[in-house]
C-alpha positions in Angstrom: -0.8 -9.5 -31.2 -3.7 -11.7 -32.1 -4.6 -12.8 -28.6 -4.9 -9.1 -27.6 -7.1 -8.3 -30.6 -9.4 -11.2 -29.8 -9.7 -10.1 -26.2 -10.6 -6.6 -27.3 -13.2 -7.9 -29.7 -14.8 -10.0 -26.9 -15.1 -6.9 -24.7 -16.6 -4.8 -27.5 -19.0 -7.7 -28.3 -20.2 -7.6 -24.7 -20.8 -3.9 -25.0 -22.7 -4.3 -28.2 -24.9 -6.9 -26.5 -26.0 -4.3 -24.0 -23.6 -5.0 -21.1 -22.1 -1.5 -20.7 -20.5 -2.6 -17.4 -17.5 -3.5 -19.5 -16.7 0.2 -20.1 -14.5 -0.4 -17.0 -12.1 -1.9 -19.5 -11.8 1.3 -21.5 -8.3 2.1 -20.2 -7.2 -1.4 -21.3 -8.2 -1.0 -24.9 -5.8 0.1 -27.6 -6.4 3.1 -29.8 -9.0 1.9 -32.3 -10.8 -0.3 -29.8 -10.9 2.5 -27.3 -12.4 4.9 -29.9 -15.0 2.2 -30.8 -15.9 1.7 -27.1 -16.1 5.5 -26.4 -18.4 6.0 -29.5 -20.6 3.1 -28.4 -21.0 4.7 -25.0 -21.8 8.1 -26.6 -24.5 6.3 -28.8 -25.9 4.6 -25.7 -25.1 1.1 -26.9 -26.4 1.5 -30.4 -23.7 -0.3 -32.5 -25.1 0.8 -35.9 -25.2 4.5 -34.9 -21.7 4.2 -33.4 -20.3 2.7 -36.6 -21.9 5.4 -38.7 -20.5 8.1 -36.3 -17.0 6.7 -36.5 -17.1 6.6 -40.3 -18.3 10.2 -40.3 -15.2 11.1 -38.3 -13.1 9.1 -40.8 -12.1 6.6 -38.1 -12.5 3.7 -40.5 -10.3 1.2 -38.6 -12.3 1.7 -35.4 -15.6 1.5 -37.3 -14.6 -1.8 -38.9 -13.5 -3.2 -35.5 -16.8 -2.3 -34.0 -18.8 -3.7 -37.0 -16.9 -7.1 -36.5 -17.6 -7.1 -32.8 -21.3 -6.4 -33.3 -21.6 -9.7 -35.3 -19.6 -11.7 -32.7 -21.2 -13.9 -30.1 -20.2 -12.4 -26.8 -18.7 -14.4 -23.9 -21.2 -15.8 -21.4 -19.8 -13.5 -18.6 -18.6 -10.0 -19.2 -16.3 -10.2 -16.2 -14.5 -13.1 -17.9 -14.0 -11.0 -21.0 -12.5 -8.2 -19.0 -10.2 -10.6 -17.1 -9.0 -12.1 -20.4 -8.2 -8.6 -21.7 -6.3 -7.8 -18.5 -4.3 -11.0 -18.9 -3.6 -10.2 -22.6 -2.4 -6.8 -21.6 -0.2 -8.2 -18.9 1.4 -10.7 -21.4 2.0 -7.8 -23.8 3.7 -5.7 -21.2 6.0 -8.6 -20.3 6.7 -9.3 -23.9 7.9 -5.8 -24.4 10.0 -5.9 -21.2 11.6 -9.2 -22.4 12.5 -7.5 -25.7 14.2 -4.7 -23.9 16.1 -7.1 -21.6 17.3 -9.1 -24.6 18.6 -6.0 -26.3 20.4 -4.9 -23.1 22.0 -8.3 -22.6 23.1 -8.5 -26.2 24.9 -5.2 -25.9 28.4 -5.4 -24.4 28.6 -3.7 -21.0 31.6 -3.2 -18.7 29.3 -2.1 -15.9 27.1 -5.0 -14.7 25.5 -2.8 -12.0 24.4 -0.3 -14.6 23.0 -3.1 -16.8 21.1 -4.6 -13.8 19.6 -1.1 -13.1 18.5 -0.8 -16.7 16.9 -4.3 -16.6 15.1 -3.4 -13.3 13.8 -0.2 -15.0 12.5 -2.3 -17.9 10.7 -4.8 -15.6 9.3 -2.2 -13.2 6.5 -0.9 -15.5 5.2 -4.4 -16.1 5.1 -5.1 -12.3 3.6 -1.7 -11.5 0.8 -1.6 -14.1 -2.4 -2.7 -12.6 -5.8 -1.7 -14.1 -8.4 -0.6 -11.6 -11.3 -2.5 -13.2 -12.5 -4.6 -10.3 -14.9 -2.1 -8.9 -15.9 -0.2 -12.0 -19.3 -1.8 -12.6 -23.0 -1.4 -11.9 -24.0 -0.7 -8.3 -26.2 -3.8 -8.3 -23.2 -6.0 -9.2 -21.1 -4.3 -6.5 -23.8 -5.0 -4.0 -24.1 -8.6 -5.0 -20.4 -9.2 -4.6 -20.4 -7.4 -1.3 -23.2 -9.6 0.1 -21.6 -12.8 -1.2 -18.3 -12.0 0.5 -19.9 -10.6 3.7 -20.3 -13.8 5.7 -17.3 -15.5 4.1 -14.4 -13.0 4.7 -15.8 -10.2 6.9 -13.2 -10.9 9.6 -10.5 -11.0 7.0 -11.2 -7.4 5.9 -9.4 -6.0 8.9 -5.8 -6.7 10.2 -5.1 -6.5 13.9 -2.9 -3.6 14.9 -2.2 -4.6 18.4 -3.4 -1.2 19.7 -6.7 -1.3 21.6 -7.6 2.2 20.6 -7.6 1.1 16.9 -8.8 -2.5 17.3 -11.7 -1.9 19.7 -13.3 0.9 17.6 -12.3 0.0 14.0 -11.3 -3.6 14.3 -7.8 -3.0 13.0 -6.2 -1.8 9.8 -8.8 -2.0 7.0 -8.1 -3.5 3.6 -8.2 -1.0 0.7 -7.4 1.8 3.1 -4.4 4.0 3.7 -3.5 4.6 7.4 -0.9 7.1 8.6 1.0 6.9 11.9 2.4 10.4 12.4 4.7 12.0 14.9 7.7 14.2 15.4 11.2 12.9 14.7 12.3 10.3 17.2 8.9 9.9 18.8 8.8 6.1 18.2 6.9 5.7 14.9 9.2 2.9 13.7 8.8 1.0 16.9 5.0 1.3 16.6 5.1 0.2 13.0 7.3 -2.9 13.9 4.9 -3.7 16.8 1.8 -3.7 14.6 3.7 -5.7 11.9 4.5 -8.4 14.4 0.9 -8.4 15.7 -0.4 -9.0 12.2 1.9 -11.9 11.4 1.3 -13.6 14.8 -2.4 -13.5 13.9 -1.6 -15.5 10.7 -1.6 -12.6 8.2 1.1 -11.9 5.7 2.9 -8.5 6.0 5.4 -6.6 3.8 7.6 -4.1 5.6 9.5 -1.3 3.7 12.3 0.0 5.9 13.5 3.2 4.4 15.6 4.2 7.3 16.8 1.2 9.4 19.1 -1.4 8.0 18.2 -5.1 8.4 20.7 -5.6 11.2 19.0 -2.9 13.3 15.5 -4.0 12.4 15.8 -7.7 13.4 16.3 -7.2 17.2 13.2 -4.8 17.2 11.1 -7.5 15.4 12.1 -10.0 18.1 11.5 -7.6 21.0 8.6 -9.4 22.6 10.3 -12.8 22.2 13.5 -11.5 23.8 11.6 -10.5 26.9 10.8 -14.1 27.6 14.5 -15.0 28.2 17.5 -14.1 30.3 21.2 -14.1 29.6 23.4 -16.9 31.1 24.4 -14.5 33.9 20.8 -14.1 34.9 20.4 -10.5 33.5 17.4 -9.5 31.4 17.6 -9.9 27.6 16.8 -6.6 25.9 16.7 -5.2 22.4 19.4 -2.6 23.3 21.9 -5.3 24.4 21.4 -7.2 21.1 21.9 -4.0 19.2 25.2 -3.5 21.1 26.2 -7.0 20.1 26.5 -8.1 23.7 27.9 -11.7 23.6 25.8 -12.7 26.6 22.7 -12.2 24.4 23.5 -14.9 21.8 21.6 -17.7 23.4 18.6 -15.6 24.2 18.6 -14.3 20.6 18.7 -17.8 19.1 15.9 -18.9 21.4 13.8 -15.8 20.5 14.3 -16.5 16.8 13.3 -20.1 17.2 10.2 -19.1 19.1 9.1 -16.4 16.6 10.2 -18.2 13.4 6.7 -19.1 12.2 5.5 -15.5 12.5 8.7 -14.1 10.9 8.2 -16.4 7.9 5.0 -14.4 7.1 6.8 -11.1 7.1 8.8 -9.9 4.0 11.2 -7.0 4.6 12.5 -4.6 2.0 15.5 -3.1 3.8 17.3 -1.6 0.8 16.7 1.9 2.2 15.9 5.1 0.4 14.3 3.3 -2.5 12.2 5.1 -5.1 8.5 5.0 -5.0 8.4 2.9 -8.1 11.0 0.4 -6.8 9.2 -0.1 -3.6 5.8 -0.5 -5.2 7.1 -2.8 -8.0 8.8 -5.1 -5.4 5.7 -5.2 -3.3 3.4 -6.0 -6.3 5.7 -8.8 -7.4 5.7 -10.3 -3.8 1.9 -9.9 -3.6 1.4 -11.6 -6.9 3.5 -14.6 -5.8 2.4 -15.1 -2.2 -0.4 -12.7 -1.3 0.1 -9.9 1.2 -2.5 -8.6 3.7 -0.8 -5.5 5.0 1.9 -3.2 3.7 3.9 -1.2 6.2 6.1 1.7 5.1 8.8 3.4 7.2 8.4 6.2 6.3 6.4 8.3 3.8 8.9 11.1 3.3 11.7 8.6 2.4 10.0 7.3 -0.7 11.8 9.1 -3.4 9.9 10.3 -6.4 11.2 10.3 -10.0 14.0 12.7 -10.9 12.2 15.9 -11.8 11.8 19.5 -10.8 8.8 18.7 -8.6 8.7 20.2 -5.2 9.1 17.9 -2.1 5.5 18.8 -1.2 4.3 17.4 -4.5 6.5 14.3 -4.2 5.2 13.4 -0.7 1.6 14.0 -1.8 2.2 11.7 -4.9 3.7 9.0 -2.6 0.6 9.1 -0.4 -1.7 9.0 -3.4 0.2 6.1 -4.9 -0.1 4.1 -1.6 -3.8 4.8 -1.4 -4.3 3.6 -5.0 -2.2 0.5 -4.3 -4.4 -0.3 -1.2 -7.6 0.0 -3.2 -6.3 -1.9 -6.3 -4.8 -4.8 -4.4 -7.2 -4.9 -1.5 -4.5 -4.6 1.1 -4.2 -2.5 4.2 -1.4 0.1 3.9 0.1 1.6 7.1 2.8 4.3 6.6 4.7 6.3 9.2 4.8 10.0 8.5 6.8 12.8 10.1 5.0 15.8 11.5 6.3 19.4 11.1 8.7 20.1 13.9 7.6 22.7 16.5 10.1 25.4 15.4 8.2 25.6 12.1 5.5 27.6 14.0 5.7 31.2 15.1 5.3 32.2 18.7 1.7 33.2 18.3 0.6 30.0 16.5 -1.1 27.1 18.2 -1.3 23.4 17.3 -4.4 22.8 15.2 -6.4 19.6 15.4 -5.6 18.8 11.8 -2.5 16.7 11.1 0.4 18.7 9.9 2.4 16.2 7.8 5.9 17.4 7.0 6.3 18.5 3.4 2.7 17.7 2.4 -0.6 18.4 4.1 -2.2 16.7 1.2 -0.9 13.3 2.5 -3.5 13.4 5.3 -6.3 14.1 2.8 -5.4 10.9 0.9 -5.4 8.8 4.1 -8.5 7.1 5.5 -7.2 7.1 9.1 -4.5 9.3 10.7 -3.2 8.7 14.2 -0.7 11.0 16.0 1.8 9.9 18.6 2.9 12.6 21.1 4.8 12.9 24.4 2.4 13.5 27.2 2.7 16.8 29.1 2.5 17.4 32.8 1.2 20.6 34.4 3.5 23.5 33.6 4.3 22.1 30.1 7.0 19.6 31.2 7.2 16.3 29.3 6.3 13.2 31.2 7.6 9.7 30.5 4.2 8.8 28.9 2.8 9.1 25.4 -0.6 9.9 24.0 -1.9 8.2 20.8 -4.9 10.0 19.3 -6.9 9.5 16.1 -7.0 12.8 14.3 -8.9 11.6 11.2 -11.2 8.6 10.7 -13.2 8.4 7.5 -15.8 5.9 8.9 -15.8 6.1 12.7 -16.0 8.8 15.4 -12.4 9.2 16.7 -12.1 7.6 20.2 -10.6 9.3 23.2 -6.8 9.5 23.2 -5.0 6.5 24.6 -2.2 6.7 27.1 0.9 4.7 26.3 4.2 3.9 28.0 7.3 2.7 26.1 9.0 -0.6 27.2 12.6 0.1 26.2 13.7 -3.5 26.9 11.3 -4.9 24.2 11.0 -1.7 22.1 7.2 -1.9 22.5 4.5 0.5 23.4 2.1 -0.7 26.2 -1.4 0.8 26.4 -2.7 2.1 29.8 -6.2 2.9 28.5 -8.2 5.9 27.3 -7.8 9.3 28.9 -9.8 12.5 29.0 -8.9 15.8 27.3 -5.2 16.3 27.3 -2.8 19.1 26.3 -0.7 17.8 23.5 2.8 19.2 22.7 
């Protein structure tokens, strides 16, 4: 494709002119152009020496491409050349996807669902591909960009979580970071994730929620939990999430009023409630939504439900790869990613083993290593080891800040919300 070739020549021309910052585009270059760029780097920017070295290796096409680039007037800004190459690569990916779709549609098929799945598989790579070139540049250029944005969007770099223990110390969920909300099965991770999603959209941010476990009909009442608490049923009884989930006819008016009141916030929340989607399906759908409307925070319920590609990989490796993919997505798209993750159930330990301070993510301890922040939700214990009605939320890993003291929570069942009671001293965690 001529457009792609011209874009590659512009990038090589920038490199020949001494701006080796464009080596960030190496992964975007095709075979001959990539060979030319690599040789140019090896020769420390000396185009003549690089051409001679390529010819010695009998890579004549790459040598000719570099020779042409060395006589070319480079674009005024190297960043523009890299951006143009990214765009050309994107067009090429979509062109190939379109060719596959046209072939599939031309073939007769008695199974439209299978055809649709094949089309989605053809489109997914084009949606998922995203070159990480934005921060591969000189430290001076990175510092300049950081300072320019510092006063303009400093407040926009964190998304409110609605949890004082997170917001007061860190400011909220940070863009470009992966955060894990971990806990045992049934502890309330989904409720905490829903709560923080609604806090973000009420503050004016856009959120994307991947519900791997709850269907949409079970998720909607939980999203409206705070709003429902403002109303009562016609008979004077309290409106609660549980009554809506039970389809109590007395709740209809309160539900309609809660929806009307929360409508502006809900319009900023996109929900993928297909359930048990593959990692690639979830990420591709998110990338498409982010490209169209912009997303500030991605919430995933939960990490272990993102299915990897069909292979012989162990579950431990699949979960670790899912965590790694979410971390890369956060960095490449500058969004905050918050994922729920199950902890290993207590029976997995022997009688002589104790709970360590390190998070024990089920099926993959590597997931915690990929995360920038890990919080654990536990039931609070009374003296004698009995569980109380309260909860403890503690930060077990923070890449940038000293972990604050554990916070005490209570669960408001009517609204399906956790309410914070404040920090507490050392506690015994079950």
